[in-house]
C-alpha positions in Angstrom: 0.0 -0.3 0.1 0.6 3.8 -0.6 2.2 6.0 2.2 -0.5 8.2 3.7 0.3 11.4 3.4 1.6 13.5 6.4 1.1 16.9 7.8 4.0 19.2 9.2 4.7 19.8 12.7 2.5 16.6 13.5 3.1 12.9 14.9 2.9 12.6 11.2 6.5 11.4 10.6 7.3 9.4 13.3 4.4 7.2 12.4 4.9 7.1 8.3 8.7 5.8 10.1 7.4 2.8 12.1 5.0 1.6 9.2 7.5 1.5 7.1 10.1 0.1 9.0 7.2 -2.5 10.8 7.0 -3.1 6.1 3.0 -1.8 6.7 3.9 0.7 3.5 6.0 1.5 1.4 5.1 4.3 -1.2 6.2 2.8 -4.9 6.7 5.2 -7.7 7.4 4.4 -11.6 10.8 4.9 -12.5 11.4 8.8 -14.9 13.4 8.8 -16.9 14.4 12.2 -18.9 15.7 12.7 -22.4 17.5 16.6 -22.5 16.8 18.7 -26.3 19.2 20.4 -28.5 22.6 21.6 -26.9 21.6 20.1 -23.0 23.1 17.3 -21.4 22.2 15.9 -18.2 23.7 18.9 -16.0 21.0 20.9 -17.4 17.8 18.3 -15.1 19.4 18.5 -11.4 16.6 21.2 -10.8 14.2 18.5 -12.2 15.6 15.5 -11.0 15.7 17.4 -7.3 11.7 18.3 -8.1 11.1 14.5 -8.6 12.4 12.8 -6.4 10.8 15.8 -2.9 7.5 15.4 -4.1 8.4 11.2 -4.8 10.9 10.4 -2.1 12.4 7.4 -4.3 11.7 7.9 -7.4 14.1 6.7 -9.7 15.0 9.0 -12.0 17.8 8.8 -14.7 19.1 11.4 -17.0 20.4 9.6 -20.1 23.2 10.7 -21.8 23.7 10.8 -24.8 24.8 13.0 -27.6 24.7 15.2 -25.1 26.0 19.2 -26.4 27.0 19.8 -29.9 26.8 15.7 -30.2 22.2 16.9 -29.8 23.1 18.0 -33.5 23.9 14.2 -35.3 20.6 13.3 -36.8 17.6 11.8 -35.3 17.3 8.6 -36.7 21.1 8.3 -35.5 20.1 8.5 -32.3 17.1 7.0 -31.2 18.9 3.8 -31.8 21.1 4.5 -29.0 18.6 6.2 -26.8 16.8 3.0 -26.7 19.4 1.0 -26.3 19.1 2.3 -22.3 15.5 3.6 -22.7 15.0 -0.9 -22.9 17.7 -1.2 -20.1 15.7 0.9 -17.1 12.2 0.0 -19.0 13.1 -4.4 -18.7 13.7 -3.7 -14.8 9.9 -1.4 -14.5 8.1 -4.3 -14.5 5.5 -2.2 -13.5 5.9 0.6 -15.9 8.4 3.8 -16.6 7.1 7.9 -17.4 9.0 9.4 -20.3 9.6 13.0 -19.8 10.8 14.5 -22.9 12.4 18.4 -23.1 12.5 19.8 -26.2 14.2 17.9 -29.2 13.9 15.0 -26.9 10.2 15.3 -26.9 11.1 14.4 -30.8 13.7 12.0 -30.4 10.7 9.8 -27.1 7.6 10.5 -30.0 10.0 8.1 -32.5 11.1 5.3 -29.4 6.9 5.2 -28.5 6.6 5.0 -31.8 9.1 2.2 -33.3 9.3 0.2 -29.8 7.3 -2.9 -29.7 5.4 -3.4 -26.4 7.1 -0.8 -23.9 5.5 0.0 -20.7 5.4 4.1 -21.2 2.6 5.1 -18.8 2.7 8.7 -18.7 4.6 10.8 -21.9 5.7 14.1 -21.0 6.4 16.7 -24.2 8.3 19.0 -21.6 8.4 22.5 -24.7 8.8 20.4 -27.6 8.0 21.6 -31.5 5.9 18.3 -31.7 4.7 19.4 -35.4 7.8 21.3 -36.4 9.8 24.4 -36.5 9.8 27.5 -38.1 11.5 30.9 -36.8 14.4 32.1 -36.0 15.5 32.2 -32.9 19.5 32.0 -31.0 18.9 28.4 -31.7 18.9 28.6 -35.5 21.1 31.4 -35.5 23.6 28.5 -33.2 23.3 25.9 -35.9 23.0 28.2 -39.8 24.9 31.3 -38.5 23.4 35.0 -40.0 20.7 32.6 -42.2 16.9 33.8 -42.3 14.3 30.9 -42.1 12.7 31.7 -45.5 16.4 30.1 -46.6 16.7 27.3 -44.4 14.4 24.8 -46.3 18.1 25.3 -48.8 20.0 24.1 -46.2 17.5 21.1 -44.7 15.7 19.6 -47.6 18.7 17.3 -49.0 20.2 14.9 -47.8 23.8 16.8 -46.7 20.8 18.4 -44.6 19.0 16.0 -43.4 22.1 15.6 -41.6 21.4 17.7 -39.4 19.0 17.6 -36.6 17.0 20.8 -36.6 16.4 20.8 -40.1 15.0 16.7 -39.3 12.1 17.9 -37.8 12.5 22.1 -40.0 8.7 22.8 -41.3 8.4 25.4 -43.5 4.6 26.1 -44.3 5.7 27.7 -47.7 8.1 24.6 -48.9 5.4 22.2 -48.3 6.0 19.6 -51.4 9.5 20.1 -50.5 9.1 19.1 -46.4 6.9 15.8 -47.5 9.6 15.0 -49.9 12.9 15.5 -49.0 12.5 15.1 -45.0 13.1 11.8 -43.7 12.1 12.4 -40.3 8.5 14.8 -39.1 6.6 13.6 -42.1 7.3 9.7 -41.5 6.7 10.4 -37.3 3.5 12.4 -37.8 2.3 9.6 -40.6 2.1 13.0 -43.3 4.2 11.2 -45.4 2.9 7.6 -45.8 5.8 4.3 -45.2 5.3 0.8 -44.9 5.0 0.8 -41.2 2.8 3.0 -39.7 0.2 0.6 -38.6 2.8 -0.6 -36.4 4.3 2.7 -35.4 0.6 4.1 -35.4 -0.2 1.1 -32.0 2.7 1.3 -30.1 2.5 5.0 -30.0 -1.3 4.1 -28.5 0.2 2.1 -25.7 1.0 5.2 -23.7 -1.5 6.1 -20.8 -1.1 9.9 -21.0 -0.1 12.1 -23.1 1.1 15.5 -21.3 2.0 18.4 -23.1 3.5 21.1 -22.1 4.3 24.9 -23.0 3.5 28.5 -23.7 3.2 31.0 -25.2 6.3 33.3 -23.6 9.1 30.6 -24.2 11.1 32.0 -27.1 12.3 29.3 -28.7 10.1 27.3 -30.0 8.2 28.9 -33.0 4.8 28.9 -33.4 5.0 28.4 -29.8 1.4 25.9 -30.5 4.1 23.8 -31.6 4.5 22.4 -28.9 0.6 21.7 -28.3 1.2 20.4 -32.0 -0.4 23.3 -33.4 1.8 24.6 -36.9 1.5 27.9 -39.7 -0.4 27.1 -42.3 1.1 28.7 -45.6 0.4 32.2 -44.3 1.5 31.6 -41.0 -1.1 31.8 -38.7 -1.3 29.0 -36.7 -3.8 26.1 -37.2 -4.9 24.0 -34.1 -3.8 20.3 -33.4 -7.9 19.5 -33.8 -7.6 21.5 -37.6 -4.7 19.7 -38.7 -4.7 16.8 -41.3 -2.3 14.4 -39.3 -5.0 14.5 -35.9 -7.8 14.4 -38.5 -7.0 11.4 -40.1 -5.9 10.3 -37.0 -2.2 8.9 -38.5 -0.1 8.0 -35.3 -2.9 7.6 -33.1 -3.1 11.4 -31.4 -6.7 12.0 -32.2 -7.6 8.7 -30.6 -5.8 9.7 -28.1 -7.7 12.8 -27.9 -11.0 10.6 -27.4 -9.3 8.6 -25.0 -9.4 10.8 -22.9 -5.8 10.9 -22.5 -3.9 14.1 -24.0 -3.5 17.0 -21.4 -2.6 20.4 -22.2 -0.9 23.0 -19.5 -0.8 26.0 -21.2 1.2 28.2 -19.0 2.8 31.5 -19.2 5.5 33.9 -18.5 8.7 30.8 -19.1 11.4 31.1 -21.3 12.9 28.0 -22.8 15.9 27.0 -20.9 13.9 27.5 -18.1 11.4 24.8 -18.4 13.6 22.0 -16.2 14.1 24.6 -13.3 10.6 26.1 -13.1 9.5 24.7 -9.9 5.8 26.2 -9.9 5.9 24.7 -14.1 6.8 20.8 -13.1 4.0 21.3 -9.5 1.4 23.1 -11.8 2.0 20.3 -15.4 4.1 17.8 -13.8 3.6 16.3 -10.8 0.6 14.4 -10.5 1.2 12.7 -13.9 4.8 11.2 -12.5 3.0 8.6 -9.9 
């Protein structure tokens, strides 16, 4: 059984200790696997790990230490198998399931993991400010990768076999170059089911094994563009945002998003006043958007 919550200053802590020693109650939380974003690594997630362990004592939290910092620019289909190896090693030791908490570019890596891994046991997938429907914006991150390149010209770099060897190109979604995006982007159109492929049915079934999808993002992010991409919204050709429920991949239920939503298993958490690099160190965001889903 789970241990009861106790009030500070009461005799509860002593009672709780006695119950634990006696083996009457033991809190048991599912392990949490964290996947970092672009230009990140485990160091940036120390606060988030502490938040989880503070509110859910004893939780096993693992920040996968792969493709850190500049190595995060490696193509995503190269990264996914290596993340899967670490993911599987944790998952096989957690028969009651795991939670997956993935930040920024890491959210797309996690989507690929969920889609391409049969019989996974992920309970909750929390996507923390991730460009789930793509990225199209002049941001500091873009300038780090493609110096002095305007967003309208990035498709010349990204939509070819050389550009697809840079991670950001794998989810660069130029709304003015739709045909080229669908033809030449080898990652996101497949993941979203926007380009038919032979594994679509299996990937959809795999993705639908999750019990809850939690989408976290907000209008002051400053990097994810449009910010609604963190909730599966994206620009049309006029750069007006089309919300999730009106996206073709949702209407066609291409990868199971509509089914999840109709099951009542999609949770959207919009938080204002949070910059992109501070989502994972903001305790208010954690309490409001993540805590209850990580039990």
